[in-house]
Phi, psi and omega in degrees: 000149185279025190298332187238008180276182182305139175268144182255029182294145179284152180267103182252022182281156184291131185292344181293347179278351185305304184301322181298313180304307188294328178296317179298317182300325188305316181225076177293345183304327184297338179296334191252001184275126179231350197304108161083288195284131190306318184305322182295320181296320179300316182301320180300317182296321183295341185291343187292317183303311181300330181299314182299317182300322184296317184289336180282334186282104185242033177291126185302326182302312183298319182295315183294326177300311182301319183295321178303313181299316181302319182297317183296314184297326178295319182301313181298326178299317187292340180278348178290165177301153183301150184292153184301153179294134182271118181261131176247090181279307181244108188301315184299319178292314186302315188287345178256356182272136176302147175302143177299147180297137178083001180242126174269125178267112186263126184230170177229135177253129175241146182248125182252112182258008183288163178093170189304304187250016183291338177299316178279323184236070181292160172259140179247136180240142178243125176234154169294138182269062178229188184301321186280342180051052184295130177290135177246304188214156171232149180220145178208144181287136177281144189278323192264016184274145176293320178249168177297131185216115181251134173266141179239130189227153176265010175232119185295344183259352185236096180247049180252152183293326186274346186292160182281355180266357178296124186240343180181172176211160180240127182233137180253165171280178184298326182286340185076025180248344180232137184230146174235140179251125179247156168276198186265019176289182185272151169300135184307329180294336185245014187277170174300159180300327183268010176063013187293334183250020179291143183291150174265148169268126184262335183189162170220150180229134179237126177255132175256134173288140179259181187302331184270024188069224179258016189282324181273190177295140185269147177269123182242141168242132179243129182245127181228157174295148176287176180249147177271184186291345175267013181060036173248151179297136173286122184292131177243107184241085183294142178271346173203175186295339183282354184248007185281177181302319183297315181292321179300317181294316181298323181272006182056032174268085195261020176297128179060023179231138181243137178253128176238166175210169180279145180290130183289126176290161181251137179288132180246115184297324185299312183266356182054047180205169176276139186236137169231151180263109181261008177052048172080000183272351183227134186240345183247135175292137178196145177291347180279348181291132178208160172231136181253130183224166173265138184304334184275348178209078186293353178272346179271107184276111181287325181199144170222151186215135179192162188275139174239346176200179184305315183237029179226140185220149171261145179223112181245135178226154181234172172308138009261012184285153170249172184298320182296317179299310185295316181297318180294321177297319177296316180300322181298330183284346177275349195297141190309316187291338183258327191289125170235114187294000000 
């Protein structure tokens, strides 16, 4: 079904919005900057109310309009010279580094179900989606965990917690609706006395069940650390679970924290399905397809993920995300309690 391919809607939006759009496009980085000085943090906090209003407003007209605009801005993007070749010199550095501003890092996720228990515990691989198909990350669910727990490694053959290739992990709550992404630092209970090796939280994901159970498109909230003025992630090293990204978000303590959410798909009567415009990067309809945006600029796609074959998906991410954050967010969408094929 054409549910997730390019939409051919006409762009009937007012051309007077063009300069505003392009100005916004010029520096989306400012959306994610929280580092240090109070006025910026205040501005960030204020951004939440319009966001809520936006998600409630579901007039199809507005949505199709928005989509038209999104399409146009993408088109102008595509006419620019091709993006620079992405070099991966040091894999460990690359996968934790935010995508360069203005460059979309296009990747492919493959799911390997072969082997005895791979059906239950498949391995997921992330490669750059270019000619060289450079390997970036592998992820696999741990078997003996009470909650869903995925290990993320920079070696496709070594998915052990103790190995030196362990780069991060994704952990869910008991319900399987909230996830936290950690780097490879230590659990605060086992860390050095000076906390120098305590793990950082890189992201959190919250899934809301919608009215249709899990059958329709799912509502996702993604919480990430803000960026400082040097465009580096502000380190968030909670000393206990009450200080993590999820608790900060729940308590609306949003200093140095950014809230993103998935772009609401639009119902299309013709295809009888929900539609998002993936600009040709996604070919199969699936409830797992999603795009992550900031409420203040829904045309700037921070990350998109979608199915292209039974066990293959494209995953594209932009500044300020890094590969580990994006891959872990994608892994959370595969999780059993949520996934409905």
